[in-house]
C-alpha positions in Angstrom: -41.3 33.0 -15.6 -39.4 30.2 -14.0 -37.3 27.6 -15.8 -39.2 24.5 -17.2 -39.4 21.8 -14.7 -38.3 18.5 -16.3 -39.9 15.4 -14.5 -38.0 12.2 -14.3 -34.8 13.3 -16.1 -31.8 11.6 -14.7 -29.3 12.7 -17.3 -27.2 15.7 -15.9 -26.2 16.9 -19.5 -29.7 16.8 -20.8 -30.9 19.1 -17.8 -28.1 21.5 -18.4 -28.3 21.5 -22.2 -32.0 22.3 -22.2 -31.8 24.7 -19.2 -34.4 22.8 -17.3 -34.9 23.6 -13.6 -31.7 22.5 -11.6 -30.6 23.2 -8.1 -26.7 23.3 -8.1 -25.4 20.3 -6.3 -21.9 20.2 -7.9 -20.2 21.1 -4.6 -20.7 17.4 -3.8 -17.9 16.7 -6.3 -15.5 18.8 -4.3 -16.6 17.5 -0.9 -16.3 13.9 -2.1 -12.9 14.3 -3.9 -11.3 16.1 -1.1 -12.5 13.5 1.4 -9.9 11.1 0.0 -12.1 8.1 0.7 -11.5 5.1 -1.6 -15.0 3.7 -1.7 -17.9 5.7 -0.6 -21.3 4.2 0.1 -24.1 6.7 0.3 -27.5 5.6 1.5 -30.5 7.9 0.8 -34.2 7.2 0.3 -35.4 6.7 -3.3 -36.1 9.7 -5.5 -33.5 11.8 -3.8 -31.3 12.6 -6.7 -28.9 9.7 -6.5 -29.0 8.8 -10.1 -28.7 12.3 -11.2 -25.7 12.7 -9.0 -24.0 9.6 -10.4 -24.8 11.0 -13.9 -23.1 14.3 -12.8 -20.0 12.4 -11.4 -19.7 10.5 -14.7 -20.0 13.5 -16.9 -17.4 15.5 -14.7 -14.7 12.8 -14.5 -15.0 10.6 -17.5 -12.6 11.0 -20.5 -15.6 10.5 -22.7 -16.7 14.1 -21.6 -13.2 15.6 -21.8 -14.4 18.4 -24.2 -17.6 19.0 -22.3 -16.6 21.4 -19.6 -19.4 23.7 -20.8 -21.8 21.5 -18.9 -20.4 22.8 -15.6 -19.8 26.4 -16.6 -21.6 28.7 -14.2 -22.0 26.1 -11.5 -20.3 25.9 -8.1 -17.5 23.3 -9.1 -16.3 25.5 -12.1 -15.3 28.3 -9.9 -12.1 26.4 -8.9 -9.4 26.1 -11.4 -8.2 22.9 -9.8 -11.4 21.2 -10.7 -11.6 22.7 -14.2 -8.4 20.9 -14.8 -9.7 17.6 -13.2 -12.8 17.4 -15.5 -12.8 14.7 -18.1 -9.5 13.0 -17.0 -10.4 9.6 -15.8 -11.8 6.3 -17.3 -15.2 5.8 -15.5 -17.2 2.6 -15.3 -20.8 3.4 -14.5 -23.4 0.7 -13.7 -26.9 0.8 -12.2 -28.9 -1.9 -10.5 -32.1 0.2 -10.3 -34.0 -1.8 -12.7 -33.0 -5.3 -11.4 -36.3 -6.3 -9.8 -36.9 -9.9 -10.8 -39.1 -12.6 -9.3 -36.5 -15.3 -8.9 -32.7 -15.7 -8.7 -32.2 -17.0 -12.3 -33.8 -14.0 -13.8 -31.9 -11.7 -11.6 -28.6 -13.3 -12.4 -29.4 -13.3 -16.0 -30.3 -9.6 -16.0 -27.0 -8.6 -14.2 -25.0 -10.7 -16.7 -26.9 -8.9 -19.5 -25.9 -5.5 -17.9 -22.2 -6.7 -17.8 -22.4 -7.6 -21.4 -23.7 -4.2 -22.4 -20.9 -2.7 -20.3 -18.3 -4.5 -22.2 -19.9 -3.4 -25.5 -19.4 0.2 -24.5 -15.7 -0.5 -24.3 -15.4 -2.7 -27.3 -12.7 -0.6 -28.8 -10.3 -1.5 -26.0 -10.3 -5.2 -27.1 -8.5 -4.6 -30.4 -6.4 -1.7 -29.2 -3.2 -3.6 -28.9 -3.2 -3.2 -25.2 -4.6 -6.6 -24.3 -3.0 -10.0 -24.4 -4.7 -13.0 -26.2 -5.7 -14.3 -22.8 -7.3 -10.9 -22.0 -9.2 -11.0 -25.3 -10.4 -14.5 -24.4 -11.8 -13.3 -21.2 -13.3 -10.2 -23.0 -15.0 -12.5 -25.5 -16.3 -14.8 -22.6 -18.5 -12.0 -21.1 -21.8 -13.3 -22.3 -25.3 -13.6 -20.9 -24.8 -17.4 -20.2 -21.3 -16.9 -18.7 -20.5 -18.8 -15.5 -20.1 -17.2 -12.1 -16.1 -17.2 -12.4 -16.4 -14.8 -15.3 -19.4 -12.7 -14.2 -18.1 -12.0 -10.6 -14.8 -10.9 -12.0 -16.0 -8.9 -15.1 -15.9 -5.4 -13.4 -12.5 -6.2 -11.9 -11.0 -7.3 -15.2 -12.5 -4.3 -17.1 -10.8 -2.0 -14.7 -7.6 -3.5 -15.5 -8.2 -3.2 -19.3 -9.2 0.5 -19.1 -6.1 1.1 -16.8 -3.8 -0.1 -19.5 -5.6 1.6 -22.3 -5.7 5.1 -20.7 -2.7 4.8 -18.3 -4.9 5.8 -15.3 -6.8 4.0 -12.7 -10.5 3.9 -13.0 -13.4 5.6 -11.1 -16.2 3.1 -10.5 -19.8 4.2 -10.0 -22.5 1.7 -8.9 -26.1 3.2 -8.6 -28.8 1.5 -6.5 -26.6 -1.4 -5.5 -29.1 -2.8 -3.0 -32.2 -3.1 -5.3 -31.6 -6.7 -6.2 -31.2 -7.6 -2.5 -34.5 -6.0 -1.6 -36.3 -7.9 -4.3 -34.6 -11.1 -3.3 -35.7 -10.7 0.3 -39.4 -10.0 -0.8 -39.4 -12.9 -3.3 -37.6 -15.4 -1.3 -34.2 -15.9 -2.8 -31.9 -13.9 -0.6 -29.5 -16.7 0.3 -29.0 -17.6 -3.4 -28.4 -14.0 -4.5 -26.2 -12.8 -1.8 -23.2 -15.0 -2.5 -23.2 -13.8 -6.2 -23.5 -10.2 -5.3 -20.8 -10.5 -2.6 -18.4 -11.8 -5.1 -19.0 -9.1 -7.6 -18.7 -6.3 -5.1 -15.6 -7.6 -3.4 -13.8 -8.2 -6.6 -14.8 -4.7 -7.9 -14.2 -2.7 -4.7 -11.9 -4.7 -2.5 -9.2 -6.6 -4.4 -9.0 -4.1 -7.5 -5.5 -2.7 -7.8 -6.8 -0.5 -10.8 -9.4 1.3 -8.8 -8.8 5.1 -8.2 -12.1 5.9 -6.3 -15.6 4.6 -6.2 -19.1 5.7 -5.2 -22.0 3.4 -4.5 -25.5 4.5 -3.8 -28.4 2.7 -2.4 -31.4 3.0 0.1 -29.8 0.9 2.7 -26.5 0.0 4.2 -26.6 -3.8 3.8 -24.6 -5.5 6.6 -20.9 -6.0 6.0 -21.1 -9.6 6.8 -23.7 -10.0 4.0 -22.0 -8.4 1.1 -18.9 -6.4 2.2 -16.9 -8.9 4.0 -13.4 -7.6 4.7 -14.0 -4.5 2.7 -12.0 -2.2 5.0 -11.7 0.7 2.7 -15.4 1.5 2.7 -16.6 4.9 3.9 -20.4 4.5 4.8 -22.7 7.5 4.8 -26.2 6.9 6.1 -29.2 9.0 7.0 -27.8 9.8 10.5 -24.4 10.9 9.0 -23.5 14.6 8.7 -21.4 14.1 5.4 -23.1 15.1 2.2 -26.2 16.0 4.2 -27.3 18.7 1.7 -26.0 17.0 -1.5 -29.1 14.8 -1.9 -32.5 16.3 -1.5 -33.4 20.0 -1.3 -32.9 22.2 1.6 -35.7 24.5 2.8 -33.9 27.6 1.5 -33.5 26.0 -2.0 -37.2 24.9 -2.0 -38.6 28.3 -1.0 -36.2 30.1 -3.6 -37.6 27.6 -6.3 -41.2 28.4 -5.2 -40.5 32.1 -5.6 -39.0 31.5 -9.1 -42.1 29.6 -10.0 -44.6 32.1 -8.6 -45.7 29.9 -5.7 -44.0 31.9 -2.8 -47.3 32.3 -1.0 -47.7 28.6 -0.4 -44.6 27.9 1.7 -46.2 26.7 4.8 -48.5 24.3 3.1 -45.6 22.8 1.1 -43.6 22.5 4.4 -46.5 20.6 6.0 -46.8 18.2 3.1 -43.3 17.6 2.1 -40.8 18.7 4.8 -39.4 16.4 7.4 -36.4 14.5 6.2 -33.4 14.7 8.3 -29.8 13.7 7.5 -27.3 13.8 10.4 -27.8 17.2 12.2 -29.4 18.8 9.1 -33.2 19.2 9.3 -35.8 20.5 6.9 -34.8 18.4 3.8 -37.3 17.9 1.2 -37.5 15.0 -1.3 -36.8 16.5 -4.8 -39.4 14.3 -6.6 -42.4 15.8 -4.6 -41.1 19.4 -5.0 -40.4 19.1 -8.7 -43.9 17.6 -9.4 -45.6 20.2 -7.2 -43.8 23.1 -9.0 -44.8 21.5 -12.2 -48.5 20.9 -11.4 -49.2 23.1 -8.4 -51.2 20.2 -6.9 -50.7 18.6 -3.4 -50.6 14.8 -3.5 -48.5 11.8 -2.8 -45.9 12.1 -5.4 -42.8 10.5 -3.7 -44.9 8.0 -1.6 -46.5 6.6 -4.8 -43.4 6.2 -6.9 -42.9 2.5 -5.9 -45.0 -0.4 -4.7 -43.7 0.0 -1.1 -44.1 -3.8 -1.1 -41.3 -4.3 1.4 -42.5 -1.8 3.8 -46.0 -3.3 3.7 -44.6 -6.8 4.2 -42.6 -5.8 7.2 -45.4 -4.2 9.1 -48.3 -6.5 8.0 -46.4 -9.6 8.9 -44.7 -8.0 11.9 -45.4 -9.0 15.5 -48.0 -7.4 17.7 -45.3 -5.1 19.2 -44.4 -3.8 15.6 -48.2 -3.2 15.0 -48.7 -1.5 18.4 -45.8 0.9 17.6 -47.1 1.5 14.1 -50.4 2.4 15.6 -48.7 5.0 17.7 -47.0 6.4 14.5 -50.4 6.6 12.8 -51.7 8.6 15.7 -49.0 11.1 15.1 -47.0 10.1 18.0 -43.4 9.0 18.2 -41.7 5.8 19.2 -38.3 5.3 21.0 -36.2 2.4 19.6 -32.7 1.2 19.0 -31.5 1.5 15.4 -28.8 -0.6 13.7 -28.1 0.8 10.3 -26.4 -2.2 9.1 -29.5 -3.9 7.5 -29.4 -7.8 7.6 -32.2 -8.7 5.3 -32.6 -12.3 6.3 -33.2 -11.1 9.9 -36.0 -8.6 9.0 -38.7 -11.0 9.9 -37.4 -11.6 13.5 -35.6 -8.3 14.4 -37.8 -5.4 15.2 -34.7 -3.2 15.4 -34.0 -4.0 11.8 -37.5 -3.2 10.7 -37.5 0.4 12.0 -33.9 0.8 10.8 -35.0 0.0 7.3 -38.1 2.4 7.6 -35.7 5.1 8.7 -33.2 4.4 5.9 -36.0 4.4 3.3 -37.3 7.9 4.4 -40.6 6.7 5.9 -39.6 7.8 9.4 -37.6 10.7 10.6 -35.3 11.3 13.7 -36.8 13.6 16.3 -34.0 13.2 18.8 -31.1 10.8 19.6 -29.9 9.4 22.9 -26.9 7.5 23.6 -26.4 5.4 26.8 -23.0 3.8 27.8 -23.8 0.2 28.7 -20.1 -0.4 29.3 -16.8 1.5 28.7 -16.7 0.0 25.3 -20.4 -0.1 24.1 -23.1 2.5 23.7 -26.7 1.9 23.2 -28.2 4.3 20.7 -31.9 5.0 20.8 -33.8 7.3 18.4 -37.1 9.1 18.8 -38.8 8.3 15.5 -41.9 9.7 13.8 -43.6 9.4 10.4 -41.7 11.9 8.1 -44.6 14.1 6.9 -48.1 14.4 5.7 -47.4 12.8 2.5 -46.0 9.6 4.0 -48.8 9.4 6.5 -51.3 9.3 3.7 -49.2 6.6 2.0 -49.4 4.5 5.2 -53.1 4.9 5.3 -53.5 3.7 1.8 -51.2 0.8 2.6 -53.3 -0.3 5.5 -56.4 -0.1 3.3 -54.7 -2.2 0.8 -54.4 -5.1 3.3 -58.1 -5.5 3.1 -58.3 -4.8 -0.7 -59.6 -8.3 -1.6 -62.2 -8.2 1.2 -63.0 -4.4 0.7 -66.7 -5.0 0.3 -67.1 -7.1 3.3 -64.8 -4.8 5.5 -66.8 -1.8 4.5 -70.0 -3.6 5.3 -68.6 -4.6 8.6 -67.7 -1.0 9.4 -71.3 0.1 8.5 -72.9 -2.6 10.5 -70.5 -1.8 13.4 -71.6 1.9 13.4 -75.3 0.9 13.1 -75.1 -1.7 15.9 -76.2 -4.6 13.6 -74.5 -7.5 15.5 -75.8 -10.2 13.2 -74.4 -8.5 10.1 -71.1 -7.7 12.0 -70.6 -11.5 12.6 -71.3 -12.4 9.0 -68.9 -9.9 7.5 -66.2 -10.1 10.2 -66.0 -14.0 9.7 -65.6 -13.5 6.0 -62.8 -11.0 6.5 -61.0 -13.2 9.1 -61.3 -16.3 7.1 -59.7 -14.6 4.0 -57.1 -12.4 5.6 -55.9 -14.3 8.8 -53.0 -16.1 7.0 -52.1 -12.9 5.1 -51.3 -11.3 8.5 -50.4 -14.3 10.6 -47.0 -15.6 9.3 -45.7 -16.2 12.8 -44.2 -19.5 13.7 -42.6 -20.4 16.9 -42.7 -22.8 19.8 -46.4 -21.7 20.5 -47.3 -21.8 16.8 -48.8 -18.9 14.9 -49.6 -15.7 16.7 -53.3 -14.8 16.1 -52.8 -11.3 17.6 -51.0 -10.3 14.4 -54.4 -10.4 12.7 -56.3 -8.7 15.4 -53.8 -5.8 15.6 -53.9 -5.5 11.8 -57.6 -5.3 12.0 -57.4 -2.5 14.5 -55.1 -0.6 12.3 -57.7 -0.8 9.7 -60.2 0.6 12.1 -57.9 3.5 12.8 -57.4 4.4 9.1 -61.1 4.2 8.3 -62.5 6.0 11.3 -59.9 8.3 12.8 -61.4 11.3 11.2 -64.6 10.8 13.2 -63.3 9.1 16.3 -60.4 9.4 18.7 -59.3 5.7 18.9 -57.3 4.7 21.9 -56.2 1.2 23.1 -54.7 -0.4 26.2 -53.0 -3.7 26.2 -51.6 -6.2 28.5 -49.1 -8.8 27.5 -50.2 -12.3 26.3 -53.3 -13.4 24.4 -55.7 -12.5 27.1 -56.7 -8.8 26.6 -56.8 -6.2 24.0 -59.4 -3.4 24.3 -60.2 -0.4 22.1 -62.1 2.7 22.7 -63.6 4.9 20.0 -64.7 8.4 21.3 -66.6 10.5 18.8 -64.9 13.8 17.8 -68.4 15.3 17.6 -71.0 15.3 20.3 -74.2 13.3 19.8 -77.2 15.5 19.4 -80.9 14.6 19.4 -81.7 13.0 16.2 -78.1 12.8 15.0 -76.7 9.7 13.3 -76.0 6.8 15.5 -72.3 6.8 14.5 -71.7 9.5 17.2 -72.1 6.9 19.9 -68.9 5.9 21.7 -67.7 2.3 21.5 -65.6 -0.1 23.6 -64.2 -3.2 22.1 -62.8 -6.1 24.0 -60.9 -8.8 22.1 -60.4 -12.1 23.5 -58.7 -15.3 22.2 -60.5 -18.4 23.4 -58.7 -20.5 25.9 -59.8 -24.2 25.8 -58.7 -24.5 29.5 -61.0 -21.9 30.7 -63.9 -21.6 28.2 -65.9 -24.4 26.6 -66.9 -22.4 23.5 -66.9 -18.9 21.8 -70.0 -18.0 23.5 -68.4 -18.3 26.9 -65.3 -16.4 25.7 -67.4 -13.4 24.4 -69.4 -13.3 27.6 -66.1 -13.1 29.5 -65.1 -10.3 27.4 -68.2 -8.4 28.1 -68.0 -9.2 31.8 -64.4 -7.8 31.8 -65.6 -4.4 30.3 -68.0 -4.1 33.2 -65.7 -5.3 36.0 -62.9 -3.1 34.8 -65.2 -0.2 34.6 -64.0 0.9 31.1 -67.0 3.0 30.4 -66.2 5.3 33.4 -63.4 6.8 31.3 -65.7 7.9 28.6 -68.4 9.1 31.2 -65.8 11.2 32.9 -65.4 13.0 29.5 -69.1 13.9 29.4 -70.5 11.0 27.3 -73.7 9.6 28.7 -73.8 5.8 29.4 -76.6 5.2 27.0 -74.4 6.4 24.3 -71.5 4.1 25.0 -71.8 0.7 23.2 -69.8 -2.2 24.3 -68.7 -5.2 22.0 -67.0 -8.3 22.9 -65.0 -10.0 20.1 -64.2 -13.7 20.8 -61.6 -15.5 18.4 -60.8 -19.1 17.9 -58.5 -19.4 14.9 -60.2 -18.0 12.0 -63.7 -18.1 13.6 -65.1 -14.9 15.2 -68.1 -14.3 17.5 -69.2 -10.8 18.3 -71.8 -9.9 20.9 -73.0 -6.8 22.7 -74.5 -6.1 26.1 
């Protein structure tokens, strides 16, 4: 009988005291301490044990746990006398921004200030210890929810000094999920307001803090140095492509398979691997996210545990509002293929809407994509272009992406489903009715582009095709061929099952030609849709399907003509 699997427990001591299922990751303490790095930023996807690791660090180093060495007895770190002597010997400041997910800057600032107030309350005994001056006490008392920036941004810095004087030792500083407020700020449109406030807090705490012994920050992304870490030259950054601490967060395949044996599920290893394997950190492959594995061990069910633990709102926003190129590459990922692109792991949030490289970088950092291979090209003696072959991480994430695309049409679900049915049935009149409703209600949702040529209508059309892929790819092989510009976008749907006499009409093959009306060449949408149908024949697109054994009478061709939010569909 295996140990009890506790779900969602992020307190190290609670897990140990109750003998809940735990995979020993205490070797991280040794690896980090012996690295000698002043400030370490570790970027890992969500639900990869970052918060539990920070709890472990606090309970190992903090003087508040000086008599709690039994928490580590029997674990890797306790085998070394040097570390047994180190346990419980440092003042520790521990803070988490994980729950700072507000809709505006004012509420975000207020919540961070509230957390600083609570932090000071934890160390209230220091105020009247005789170690602080009257001026220090005045600052201590000034840490309030409505304090101004001059106090709030220096609160951690000054508290470090107070604890240094009280204990006679420099402090260890732990900041968990440091980038959560910045992600929310980008999604909700107050990035510029927040970044200055966060930068001041972090620089004072980690850069100009003479009472800092060591520090660890965790997050999902490496926010660009220029955004929040200006001139912080003592920062060691560990990302998903780094080899450091590669097995300290997440479960290795050996650990997962051993856990399955303990829980009596050893016969399901290959299926678990297909569903949940795929994360890669540095050169280490076959890393599993702990959240999915723990939930699977607890329930024995295969489902999207990790992918459903957050709204994935930032990911959805980036792909939905992304350019046609982003949607084309995302389409390849949905097909199970890989994409080759450059990666810059320093995320600049205010450039995400215009920098495709930043989008794929964020998806990689978030765990939605994995690195298949890496290639470096020397552009000059001083600069190397880094390109990564990326794919969707695993089956669980692929399901999540499918649900995300379906969610794009959630408000028009009834019309979209009716369009699909009319499309398969060949009801062109109904197709026009439902497609115009969908386009009218979702065009702006997709099309946020603005440039010298105005909005980019292809963003909507590509999003629509992604919806087709998600809904129909179990019945059809869907392929597309594109040329640049607004002129052409064709799609082919080849049935995965041959059409037999009397079988449903859905097993016909389809060719779709999309055209945006050009006022210079076409007087109305009728002329545009005719041009689309003519192009299908002139380019002999059906020949590709005929060559695969599909009879011409079972190939249906549709022309889609677009003019803004108005759509006209016709067939041969």
